[in-house]
C-alpha positions in Angstrom: 79.6 -51.1 196.9 81.0 -48.0 198.5 81.7 -45.5 195.7 83.5 -42.1 195.9 83.6 -39.3 193.3 86.8 -37.2 193.6 86.2 -33.7 192.4 89.4 -31.9 191.2 90.4 -28.4 190.0 93.0 -29.4 187.4 95.1 -27.1 185.2 97.7 -27.8 182.5 100.5 -28.8 184.8 100.8 -32.6 184.8 102.9 -32.9 188.0 100.5 -30.6 189.9 97.5 -32.6 188.7 99.0 -35.9 189.7 99.8 -34.5 193.1 96.3 -33.2 193.6 94.7 -36.5 192.5 97.0 -38.5 194.8 96.3 -36.3 197.8 92.5 -36.3 197.3 92.3 -40.1 196.7 94.3 -40.8 199.8 92.2 -38.5 201.9 88.9 -40.0 200.5 90.1 -43.5 201.0 91.1 -42.8 204.6 87.8 -41.1 205.4 85.3 -43.2 203.6 86.8 -46.6 202.8 85.3 -46.9 199.3 85.5 -49.9 197.0 85.3 -47.8 193.8 86.9 -44.4 193.3 86.2 -42.2 190.3 88.3 -39.2 188.9 87.0 -36.5 186.5 87.4 -36.0 182.8 90.9 -34.9 181.5 92.0 -34.3 185.0 95.6 -34.8 183.8 95.6 -31.7 181.6 92.7 -29.3 181.5 93.4 -26.3 179.4 96.6 -25.2 177.8 97.6 -25.2 174.1 97.4 -28.2 171.8 101.1 -28.7 172.3 100.7 -28.9 176.1 97.8 -31.4 175.7 100.0 -33.6 173.5 103.0 -33.3 175.8 100.8 -34.4 178.8 99.2 -37.2 176.9 100.7 -40.7 176.5 100.6 -43.8 174.4 98.9 -46.6 176.3 100.3 -50.1 176.6 98.2 -53.1 175.5 95.8 -54.0 178.3 97.6 -56.2 180.8 101.0 -55.3 179.6 103.7 -54.7 182.1 106.0 -52.6 179.9 105.6 -49.4 177.9 103.4 -47.6 180.4 103.7 -43.8 180.9 103.6 -41.9 184.1 99.8 -41.5 184.1 99.1 -45.1 183.4 101.6 -46.1 186.2 100.1 -43.6 188.6 96.6 -45.0 188.2 97.7 -48.6 188.4 99.9 -48.1 191.4 97.2 -46.0 193.2 94.6 -48.7 192.7 97.0 -51.4 194.1 98.3 -49.3 197.0 94.8 -48.5 198.3 93.2 -51.8 197.3 90.4 -50.1 195.3 88.9 -50.3 191.9 90.0 -47.0 190.3 88.2 -45.4 187.4 90.8 -43.0 186.2 88.3 -40.4 184.9 89.9 -39.7 181.5 93.3 -38.8 180.2 94.7 -37.9 176.8 95.8 -40.9 174.8 98.1 -40.3 171.8 96.4 -41.4 168.5 98.3 -40.3 165.4 98.0 -36.6 164.9 95.2 -36.3 167.4 94.3 -37.6 170.8 91.7 -39.9 172.2 89.8 -38.9 175.4 90.2 -42.2 177.2 88.9 -43.7 180.5 91.0 -46.4 182.2 89.7 -48.7 184.9 92.1 -50.6 187.2 91.3 -53.3 189.7 92.6 -53.5 193.3 95.5 -55.5 192.0 96.6 -52.6 189.7 95.7 -54.5 186.5 93.8 -52.7 183.8 90.2 -53.9 183.6 88.8 -51.7 180.8 89.3 -48.7 178.6 86.8 -46.5 176.8 87.3 -43.6 174.4 84.8 -40.8 174.3 82.4 -41.2 171.3 80.7 -37.8 171.2 83.0 -34.8 170.8 82.1 -31.4 172.3 81.9 -29.0 169.2 79.4 -26.4 170.4 78.8 -22.8 171.1 77.1 -22.1 174.4 74.2 -19.6 174.7 76.6 -17.3 176.3 78.8 -17.3 173.2 81.7 -19.5 174.4 82.9 -21.8 171.6 84.5 -25.3 172.1 86.0 -27.5 169.4 87.1 -30.7 171.0 87.5 -32.3 167.5 90.4 -29.9 166.8 92.5 -32.0 169.2 90.6 -35.3 169.7 89.4 -38.1 167.6 86.1 -39.9 168.5 86.1 -43.4 169.9 83.7 -46.0 168.6 83.3 -48.9 171.1 80.6 -49.3 173.7 82.2 -50.6 176.9 81.0 -52.3 180.0 83.2 -53.8 182.8 82.6 -55.9 185.9 83.2 -54.0 189.1 82.5 -56.2 192.1 79.0 -57.5 191.8 78.1 -54.7 189.4 78.4 -54.2 185.7 79.6 -50.7 184.9 78.8 -48.9 181.7 81.4 -46.3 180.6 80.7 -42.8 179.2 82.4 -39.4 179.3 80.9 -35.9 179.6 79.2 -34.8 176.3 78.1 -38.5 175.9 75.5 -37.6 178.5 73.3 -35.8 175.9 73.0 -39.0 173.8 70.4 -41.3 175.4 71.0 -44.0 172.9 74.4 -44.7 174.3 73.0 -45.2 177.8 70.3 -47.5 176.5 72.9 -49.5 174.7 74.9 -49.8 178.0 71.7 -50.9 179.8 71.1 -53.6 177.1 74.6 -54.8 177.6 73.9 -55.5 181.3 74.9 -52.2 183.0 73.4 -51.5 186.4 75.8 -48.6 187.1 77.0 -46.0 184.6 80.2 -44.0 185.4 80.6 -40.6 183.7 83.6 -38.4 184.3 83.1 -34.9 183.0 84.4 -31.3 182.7 81.0 -29.7 182.2 81.1 -25.9 181.6 79.7 -23.7 184.3 77.0 -22.4 182.0 75.8 -25.7 180.7 76.2 -27.4 184.1 74.0 -24.9 185.8 71.3 -25.5 183.2 71.5 -29.2 182.4 74.0 -31.3 184.5 71.7 -32.6 187.2 68.6 -32.8 184.9 70.4 -34.9 182.3 72.1 -37.1 184.9 68.8 -37.8 186.6 67.1 -38.5 183.3 69.8 -41.0 182.3 69.4 -42.8 185.7 65.6 -42.9 185.4 65.7 -44.1 181.8 68.2 -46.8 182.3 67.2 -47.7 185.9 70.9 -47.7 186.7 73.0 -46.0 189.4 74.8 -43.0 187.8 78.1 -42.0 189.2 79.1 -38.6 187.7 82.5 -37.0 188.6 83.2 -33.5 187.4 86.0 -31.0 187.4 85.6 -27.6 189.2 87.4 -24.3 189.2 88.9 -22.1 186.5 91.5 -23.1 183.9 93.1 -21.2 181.0 92.4 -22.4 177.5 94.7 -22.3 174.4 93.6 -18.8 173.6 94.4 -17.5 177.1 90.7 -17.3 178.1 89.5 -18.3 181.6 87.1 -21.2 181.5 85.0 -22.4 184.5 83.8 -25.9 185.0 80.8 -26.7 187.1 81.8 -29.3 189.7 78.7 -30.7 191.6 79.8 -34.3 191.2 77.0 -36.6 192.2 75.8 -40.1 192.7 72.2 -40.9 191.6 70.1 -44.0 192.3 68.0 -45.9 189.7 64.9 -43.9 190.8 66.6 -40.6 189.9 67.3 -39.5 193.5 70.6 -37.7 194.2 72.1 -39.6 197.1 75.5 -37.8 197.3 76.8 -34.6 195.9 79.9 -32.4 196.1 79.6 -28.6 195.8 81.8 -26.4 193.6 85.1 -26.9 195.3 87.7 -29.7 195.4 86.8 -32.7 197.6 84.7 -35.8 197.3 81.3 -37.4 197.9 80.6 -41.0 198.8 77.5 -43.3 198.7 76.8 -47.0 199.0 75.4 -48.5 195.8 72.9 -51.4 196.2 72.0 -54.0 193.6 68.7 -54.5 195.5 67.7 -50.9 194.6 68.3 -51.7 190.9 66.3 -54.9 191.1 63.4 -53.2 193.0 63.1 -50.3 190.6 63.3 -52.6 187.5 60.8 -55.1 188.9 58.2 -52.4 189.6 58.6 -50.7 186.3 60.0 -53.0 183.6 60.5 -50.3 181.0 63.1 -52.3 179.0 60.6 -55.1 178.4 58.0 -52.5 177.4 60.0 -50.8 174.7 58.4 -50.8 171.2 60.8 -48.6 169.3 64.4 -49.7 168.8 65.7 -46.8 166.8 
């Protein structure tokens, strides 16, 4: 399965972000002919005030519904259908009462929604450099573990900070995942220290392909501070080898995922069958 991660540098302007996503997807499809294309986390509105985040978020229709879709939902659906691809829409803001959900949407080549997942683990931390983040001020956590068929593969869904919680990835493996897709907006500081290490660890632990798509560049947060995200989107095989990687600018990276690689690694080292602790 040809798979492309599209690395964006989004800001808080929804029209500009949609235009950037559209141009990058079209260029990547023309160049690399992927079956699956993945966007980054919150590419639709990175930064800005809470009011801007709510304005750029939308209520989502029931899966499969043909009415009630907002511009983001329609863009993702129409893009998947136009290019004949499976499109993992990274994540967008979904309206949810007085807060938002950080939600991934997956569309098939026919433009029909195949799955949605809302980020379970929220990024409420202070980095060693002193930068503070409070995702829970704006977002509510999701609760459902989600997998979805993508061609011959079963994809497990996760988002950004979920990466630090190995139990979610083990749960996805137990539910049949052989590829895990993770859109992200990793900070430059934590990305430099942990991004590749954690992604490789999750691939090695689950013996899955890991497809990780990040934002890059600088955006302005609600307090007017410049925040940098790490980029370096990558695709990692079930042995933990990085087989494709973007740098720190906009663009994309593509690799061909093989089920044979999954089966070979799992047959040689059947770690799931060897597990003794289930906590």
